[in-house]
N, C-alpha and C positions, 0 to 999 in steps of 0.2 A: 372336611376337608377342604384344602385351597384347590382345589379343581376345578376352576372358574371360569367360565365364557367370556370369550373378548374377541368383539368384531370389529373393534376401531381398526380405522387404517394405518393408524400410529404403528401398528405394532411393525418393528424391524421383520425384514426377509431377509433371510438367510439362504434362500432357494427358491425356487421354483414353488414348491409344496408349501410356503407361507401365502402364496396367493389366494389360496383357501380357506374360508374361516378358521379363524385361529383362537384357542384359549389358554390363560396362563394355568401352570401344574408346579407347584411348589413342593419339594420334596426332602426329607431330611435324608440327609447324608453322611454317615458315620464311618469312621476311619482316616480320613485326611488328616494330614500332621503338617504339609508345607504347600506352597505356590504350585510346586511341579504336580501336586495331587490335584490340585485346584484344575488348573491346565489339561490333566490327562482327562478327567473328567467332562471338560469343556468339550474336548475335540471329541471323545466316544459320543457324545449327543450331537453334536453338529454333522454327526456322519449318519443321522435319523434324517436331518433335514430339519432340524428345530432348530432355535438363537435360545442360548442356554447363560446364565447370570449365576456363577456358582461363589458362594459366599464362604469365606473359609470360619471367621468366628463364629458365626451362626451356624456354620455345619449345616447351609440352605443350598438347593438349587432352584432358582428360579427360570421355569421352563415355557418359552411361548411355543406351544406345538400346533400345528395343523389338525383338522380332528378325526384325520385318519391314523394316527400316531394314539396308541391307546397307552394309559397310564402303566399298564404291564410291560410294553414296550421298553418305557423309559427307566422303569426300575429293573428292568433285565439286563439295561446296556450298562447302568452304573455298576450292579453288582458284577458284571462282564468285568468291569475294568479295577477288579477287587475291592471294592469298596460295599457297605450296605446300604441298602434304600428303600427309603418306605413314603407313601404320601404323607403331609405334615397336615396334620389336625391340629389348628387354632384352640378348640373348647379342651383337649386333652390334657389330662394333668401331665404336667414335665418334671422326671424329677434330676436337678439340675443337681444333685449330691451325686451321683452314683459317680460318673467319673471322676470326681474330684475326691473321692471315698477311697474308690481302688488308688490312684495315683498316691493321697496319703499314707495307704494302707502298707505301697510297694517302698515307698521313703524311710516308714520305720523300721519296715524290716532290712531295708539294706541297711540305715543307721546301726542296729542292733550286731549285723555281722561285720560291716565296715570298718567298724571302730577297732575291735581286738585287732583282724587283719593288720590295720595302720599301724598300732604300736608294734605287734608284736613282727612283724618285716620290718621295721624301721628303727629298733632298738630292740641291742641285744640283749640288755637287762629283762628283754619281757620273753626272752627266744628259752627254749626247755629241748630237750628231745625230741627230735623228731615233728619239729612246729611246724612244718612245711605239710604233711601230711593235713595236720591237722587245719591250718590256713586254707590249704585245698579245698577241705570240706566246708568252711565256712564260708568261700568264696564261690562254692557251686550254686545256692540258692539265690545269690545276688548277680551271678553272671546270668542266670536263667532267668529266674522267675520276674525276680524286679528288673530287670531290664526286657521282658518282652515288651514295653511299649517301643522299644526301639527294634530290637528286632522282627518283630511281625510287619510293623510297616517296609521295614526293612526288605525282608523277603519279599512283599507285595511289589514295590517297586523292581527289584531284580527278576521278578515274574515277565515282568512288563518289560524289561532293559532299560531300566531307568534307574539313577543314585539321587540319591538326597543326604543331606547329613546324619539321616538317620544308621544311612548305609556306613559309614566312617564308624558313626560311634558303635552301632554291633559288630564292625568289624576289627575295632579297638580295642572293644570288651571280649570280644572270641579270640581275637589274637593274642592278647594278656593273657588270658585262662590257660588257652592251651599251650602257649609257646613254656609258660610255668611249668603247666602240668608234665610236660615232656619232658621238661629237662629234670622234672624229679622221678621221672620213670628211668631215665637216662643213668642219672648219677643219686638211686636209694640212698646213701651215704651222706647227700649235699646238708643235709638238718640232722643230721643225728643225733648233733653233740649241742648242749647248750650254749647259746651265747656265742658261738664259732660255728659260722652259716657252712662253711665247705672246709672240707679237707685237705691242708696244705696251703692254706689262704693266708697272709701274713699280717691279719690284721682280725679283731676281735670286734669290730664294731656291727650295727647291725644290719647295713644294706651291702655287706661282702657276701653276696650272694647272686646268682643269674634269676630269680622269682620274682614276677611283676603280680601277684594278687591282688596286693594293694593297690595298683593303679587300675585294675578291674572294677572293683568295689568302688574304688574316690569317684573315676567316670559316672559310674551307674548313679550314686548317689548325688553328685552334686547335679548332673544335667536333669535328673528325675523332680529335684526342686527347681532348678528352670521350668520346667514343663507344667508345672503345679502351679507358680506365677503364672504362668503363660493363661493357664487354664481359668485360673481366679480372676482374671483381667475379660478375659472373653464373655463369659456365662453373663455377664450383668446387663448385655445390652438387649435378649432375648425377654428379659421381663417386663422391657416397655410398654408390648403391647397388651399383655395383661392386665398390668395395674390402668392402662388407657380403659378396656373393659370397664373394671371394675367402678368406676367413676359413675356408671348411671345406678338409677333406681331398681332395686330390689324383688318390689311389689307396688305396686298401684290399688288405688281404692275407686272401684268401678261401680258404676250406678247399671243395677240390675234390676227392672222393674219397681222403680223407684228404691231400691235399698241399698248401699254401700255394702260392696263385698270385698275383701280384700284378694287379690290372686296376684302370682306372679307374674313380675314385667313380660315374662318369656309367653304366656298364654294372651295376651292383649291381642286382638284384632283390628283390623282398620274399622274405624267406625265405631267402635267402644267410646264412651264416654266416662270420663274418672275424674277424682275431685284431687284438687292439690291444695293441700292446706299449709298456713305459713311455717315457714323450717323446712320444709318439705321439697325433695327432686321432682321436675317434672317428666314423669315416667318414660315417656315418648313422644316423636315429635309429633302437634297434633295445632288443633285450633280455638282458640277458647270462645266458648259458648255463652259463659257468663262469669261475672266477676272484674277488680282490676285490681291490679297487685304491681308491684317493682320486679323483676327475676334479675336475679344477679347471674350474669353470664359471663363473669371473667374468664373461669376456665377454659369457656370452649370459643370466646371470640376475642377475649383481651381489652374488653373496655371495663374502665375503669368504674363508669357510675351506670348503675342497676338500669337496663330497660323497663320504659312503663308498658303495661300492656291490658288490654279493653278485647272485649266481645268484637272478633273476626281476626285479631292478632294471630299470626304463627308464634308459635313457641317451640322449640326447641329442647329434645330429652337430655337430662340432667347436671340444665339449669336448674338454680336453686330460688323458691318462693321466698320473698323476706319479707312480706307483710300480708295483703287481703287473700282469703279463697278465691281459687279460682275452679271452674270446672272446663274438662280439654274435652276435646273430640279427639282421636286417635285418629292420625292420616298417615304417618309412615310409623313402621314395626321393627323390628330384628334387625337385617340385614340394608333394611331401607333407610335408617336414621341416619342422621349426622353422625352421630358419635359413632356407630359401628363405619361409617365411609370412613371416618378420622383413624380408625382402627385401620381400616385396609390402607389408609394411606402412609400410615409409619410400617407396616408389613410391607408394604411395595417399596417405599427410598430404602429401610434396611438390606431386602433383598439382592436391590439391584445397585447398591452402593459398591462401586468393582475393589476386590481386595487388592492390596498390598503387597506384589511379592515382596517377601523379605530380601536383604543385599546376601545373606550368608544362605539362601537359597537356590540366591541365582547362582552366586559365587561359584557353590560346592557342587552346581550339577555339571560343573566343568574341573574342578578341583579334585573331586572324589574318583570318578576314573581315571583320571589322570596319575594320580596317588595308586591307585590298585598296578595301575598298567607299570610302572616305576619300580614298585615292591615285586614283581612277577619278573621285571626284567633283573633286575638286583640278585635274587632266585637262582634265575637260569645263568647268568652270567658270573655269577661264585662258584657255581656247580661246574660250568664248563672249565671255568679258569684254575680254580683248587681241587676241585673235588673234595671240599669240607663244609661236609651239610650241615654241621653246626652252625658255622661260618656262616654259609651260605642263609640259615634258617636266622641266624641272629640280626644277620644284613638288614634281611625283608621286616622283620619283626620293627628293627627299630625302624625303618621307614615308615610303616605304618602307625607306630606308637608316636613316633614323634609330630604324625601328620593329623594324628586323631583329635576330633576338633571338642574340648573339653573347652578350650578357653572361648573357641565361638559359639558354644552351647551356654557360656555363660556371659557373655559379651553383653549381651540384649538385656537379660534378665536382670543382671546386678547393676548395671546404667542405670535400668527401669526400676529398680528395687531404690535404688539412691535420689535417684528424679522425684520417683513417686513420694518419698519419705520427706525429701523436702520440701514437698510440693505440701503435703498435707500439714507441714508447720507453717507455711505460709496461706493455709487455707486453700489449696488445690486441690482436687483431685482426678487424677491423669490414667485412664483405664489401661490402654496399653502402648506401644511399642508402634502400632499400626497408626495413633492419633498421633505419636511425635511424628511420625512422616509426612502426616498432613499438613502442619503447620508451616513445611518448607514451600508448599505451593500456594500458600493464603496471602492475597492480593486484598481482599476484599472483606470487611469483615459488617454483617447483615445484625441492625441491633433491632429488638422487640422494645416497644415505649414503655410500656405498663409493666411496674416491677423490674425492670432491666435500666433504661435510662431513669426513670422515674421513679419516685417511692412505692408506688401501687396506693398512695393513701390520700383522698383529698384532705386538703387543710385549706384554710382562710387567709385567703391572700389579698383581701383589702375589703374594707366598708368606704359607701360611698354615700355620704348621708345629702336629704333632699330636703328643702323649706330650712325650717329654724329647728329643724332637727341637728341631735350634734351625734356623731360617729359612736361614744362609749352606750348612747341613750337605743340609737338603732340596735345595736349588737346586744344587749341586753332583753330588749323587746323581743329580737328573732331569736335568740336564745332560749328564751322561757317558751314562746309557744311552740318551738319544736322539740322542745324537751322528750316528751312522752311519746315522737316518732323514734320506731327502728330505724329509719333510711338513712342510707352512710351519708348525705347530704346535711340532712338534721344530724347526726353525730358530729360532725366536722364542724358545724355552728355552734352547738349548744356547748361543743368541749371547748371553742374558743371565749363562746360566752364568760362560761365557768370559771375558766383562767383570768377574768378580770372581775369575778366577784362572784355574791350569789346570785340565784335565780328567782326573780318573782314568782307567786304561784300561778296556776292557770286551772280554768274552769271550762268546761264545755269545750273539751277539744275534739277535733274531729277530721281524720286525715282524707284527704280525696287522692286517691291514686291517679298519677298520672299528670299530676297539677300540685299542691300542696298541702298546707295546713290551714285551719283557722281556728282560733282560739278564745277564752277572754282571759287576758291577763291584766293583773293587778298593778296599775301604775300611778305610784304617788298617791297610793291610798285609795285610788279610783280603778273600777275594772274597766279595761276598752276592749274593744271589738279588732283582733290582730289578724291580718291574714300573711303569711309567706308562701312564698311560692313562684312559679313561671309569668310569664308575662300573660298566658291565654286563661292561666288559672284567675288570675287579679279580674281579667277584664269579664270573665264570665262571673266572677262575685259583684260585679258593678262598681268597678275601681276603674277611674279614668287614667289609661296611661298615653300618652302625648306621643306624637310622631316622634319626638327630640330625645326622648327618652327611649321609645322604641331603637331610634338609629344608635343609643349610646350602648344599650345593651347588645347590639348587633357587632360595635367595633368592641367591647369585650370579649365578645365571643372569639372574634378576630384575632385576639391577643391570644386566644387558648384559655378562658376563665369560664368556667360554667358560672352563670349569674340568677340568682334570684332576687325577686323585689319584697319589700316587707310595706305593709298597709295598715295605718292606725286610723280608725271608724272612717274607712270608704278614702283616705285618703294618702296618696306613696309616701313613705317616709325615707325612702333608700334602698339603695342595692347591695348585696353582699356579693362577693364574687370569690368562687373557688377554684382551685386547681391542683393538680396529679403534680407537684415539682418536680423536678429534676434532683438525681441525687448530688449530693453537693462533691463528691468525687468523680461523676460525670464530665463536666467538661476539660478537668486535667487527665483524665484518664485516657478521654478520646485525640487527645494533642498528644499523650504519650502514642497510642494509635498511629498518628498520622508519621510520628519520627520512624517508628520502624517499620516505613513503607505501605501501609495499611490505609485502605479508602474507608470511612465510616460510613453507613448508608442505616438510616432508618427506616424501618419498616411495621406499621400498626392499623390496628382494624378503628382507631380513633378517627374524628372529623379531618378534615385537612388544614381548617385552620388552628386547632390543638397541636397539629402535628408540627405545622411549620413553625408556630411558636415555641415548641418544644427544641427543634433543631436549632433554632436560632442562637439560643440560650445552651447550647450545650458544644458548637461549632460546628454542625454539621452543614452543609450547603446544601441549600433548596433543592437543585437538580438532582441529589440523593436522597430525597423524601419521598416515602410512597404510604398514601394515608389511605382509609378506609377498605384495608384489604382482609379478607377473610383466610379464614385456616387454608383453604386449598388455595387460595391467592399466595398465600407466604410460600408454599411448595413450590406454586410454579415461578414466582420472582427467583428463586432460588434455582432453580432448574435453568431459567434464563440466564442467569448470572454467568449460569457454567458453562451453558452454548455458548457466550461470546466471550471464552476462557479465560473467564475470571476462576480463579482459587478461592471459593467462598467460604467464610467462616459464618457460623450464624450462632446468636447469643439471646437466648429468651428463655423464659421462668413457666411459661403456662402450657395446659394442654395445648393449645390453639398452635403452639408453637414445635409440639414433637415431631409431627412430619417434618417440616422444615430442619429440624436439629438434626435428625436422621437421615438427610438426602445431601446436607452441606458436606463440602470435605474437612469440616471443624465443626461438629456442634458444643457450645458451649452453653450450659446449664447454670443459672444463678439458683443457691441454694435454701433463697426462699421462695422458688417456687416448687410445682409440684413435683411428686415422685416420679410421674410420666415423662415429663419434661427431662429430668437430670437420669434415669435409666436410658431415654434416648440417644443420649447427648452422648459426644465423646469425654467431655470434660466439663466438669462441677466447680464452680467457683463457690466455695461453701460459708464465705462471708456475706456473701450476697453486695460484696466492694467492687463497684466496677473499677476501682484503682488498679484490682489484682489482676484484671485482664491482661494488659498489655506484659505484668512481671509473669505471668501463664504461659504467653506467648513466647517471652525471652526463658523464660527455664525449658521450656518443650524444645526452643532450637538447640538450646545446651546439651540437653540431656540426648537429643538426638545427636550432634555432633559427636559427643563422647562415645555413644552407639559405635557412630561409624569408625572414630579412632581405636574402638575397641577392636574391630572386626577388623581393620588394617593391621594392627598388632598382632593380632591372634594368627592372621594368615601368613601375614610376611615373617612374624618369627619363625616357624614352623616351616613355611617355603623355603628358607633359607638352610634351614638344618638339614633340609633331606640332601641334597646331596653329600653333606657330610655324612648322614645315616648312611647312605647308598652307598660311601665307597668303604665300607668297615669302620671310619671312625669312632664311630658312637653305638657303643652299646647300646643295649634297650635299657638299661639301669637308667646309664644318663639321660637318655632318651625320655624316658619319664621324668626324670629329675627337671629336665628342659620343659616339656607338657605341665609340670607342677609349676614350675617358674611362672609360664607363659598364663596361666592362670592367675595364679596371686598378683602377675603387674595389672592384669584386666582386674580384677578386683580393687588393687589399690588403686587404677586409675579414676575408677568408677565412683569411689571415696571423695574426688572432688567435688563433687555436685552438693555434698552434704553441705558446703561453704557457701552454695550460691547466695548471690545477695541482688 
């Protein structure tokens, strides 16, 4: 359960009760459909004297509560507001398909009944004697059961004296159905004849009647599809936390009385000693007791080069052992490990991300009650002036039908569908409409270095021969000596050497963790003792390294190059420089971001010299470079930028970026990155092409502008027609046609995005 103590002074205070020791409680909240639901839950909780943050997409409420407020009080308060609530259990299985399956079933049922209703109502060739009663029967399950996702929240909102878009949808469906049924009851002979819908009519076309069952079915079907699109995009973010926790090892080989015993990681206790063989993950955080190796920490720290560890060094759970065997003593297990802390950081960042109130909901909060009031006034006015019940009801229903927000419901999903479809063609995955609104406020782009700005793979940058040695000789000898090694540095050197020819044979190979390798290489038919490694390793092997060489190595490191030395028969032969190179498209892409008014910032766990060198090559100003930052520091840096009034887009690809991606106003993951990063992000660049980032920003802004355009026309078109309907100049049939036209207009307007360049 995510009811955790929190006695930090930084917890915000909303009343005197929060001056007491506080704790953080996370609730699952069900039944919320719009921003007004979020506001209602937060207002009800604040009356308890707690500080709530309700997240609509995640359907959670993160509450900072004083110790004297129980979990039961929080749950009861949410339930009294009209929503379901329970304590969130992170480890509990989550059935993400349940809500989606329910919507899918409702859409299928709605389509099965709506299609024949539409054709029978619209085209006389499909009409038969007394077809109206058949259509009424076909409409009933659509207007009731299929439309229940709109009726239920509308009823809940009505009980609490508020109105949302669901209210208008529900009223439009009910009014269309009830009015049509009433017309049938008043004039049973209306559809008594095939192909002619009303006695005494002057035409035989299918629309010569006052039945609007098709409006009820099509409104329901269109908006259920929109709700399904919205649901599928919202649910993805909840997977990030579980994917993060899945990165950890599942079992550990523990030493018990001299015997190696396999146990689940959850059973490890502080002080237990466990083995980590080559290729295995470190089970939990601990300290190396014996053995030397290199750990691949890139998933957690973003470091491109494995970290050498030996006795006494601290290691972190979920890192991968690349070479030698280690014996580790567990120091932190369970919820105390770095991986678990990162999981909590992702959860916190997601839960506290402020939900963006949808424009349609904000306007409909005023628009809906006004329309309802106008409809009632029109009904009463016509009754008082004319006494004609049919004319009064016709005018009142016309107002409701013309104002029914079918186009409103389509405005966002159709634009989003067009934008995301075009985005997928361009290798850009946009999660939801909320993401698009975030791009409007972004003015700073924070980029992770490894795998985002750089390739994430070490490559040989240059070879510097010493003395009488030639460049190709140094490369071939070093490549041969490193060939048996699996270290990433060794693979880079060997790969470069093989590209220039076959490698010599090697004997007596030995890898020294934390230093380098030594081997006997056959050179020009003679065996020569060859050593490759860091300065400290060569010195320990008895090779003399002058101060001048040491200074040269330091200068190369300042350029961002990882440098190793080659010694042959005890004498230096050359230097080999490797680096994680910037992507070819990095500099042009960042230049494009600057043209869009965005400031690029480099954030990395690598050393400052490396970070500065990479930044200089891609055009990032030195004052916008932050090096040596931990995953927690990345989250803090994003938070600091936001506190300074910046709208932050975070771009990354590793687990170490997940919390920052979730916290940023806009999280962008590179497709080559981890699943955790992509699930925590709002947008994913599937091709790992940094040049797609400015394209993604432009597409997002274009889609957002189109959504606003759709919403404007959806509101404006219907609003202008309301006075016409109120005056009795627009019967429900024309109102339904006008409503349908506004929907078609919205859809056609959205297709413009498919031509986005």
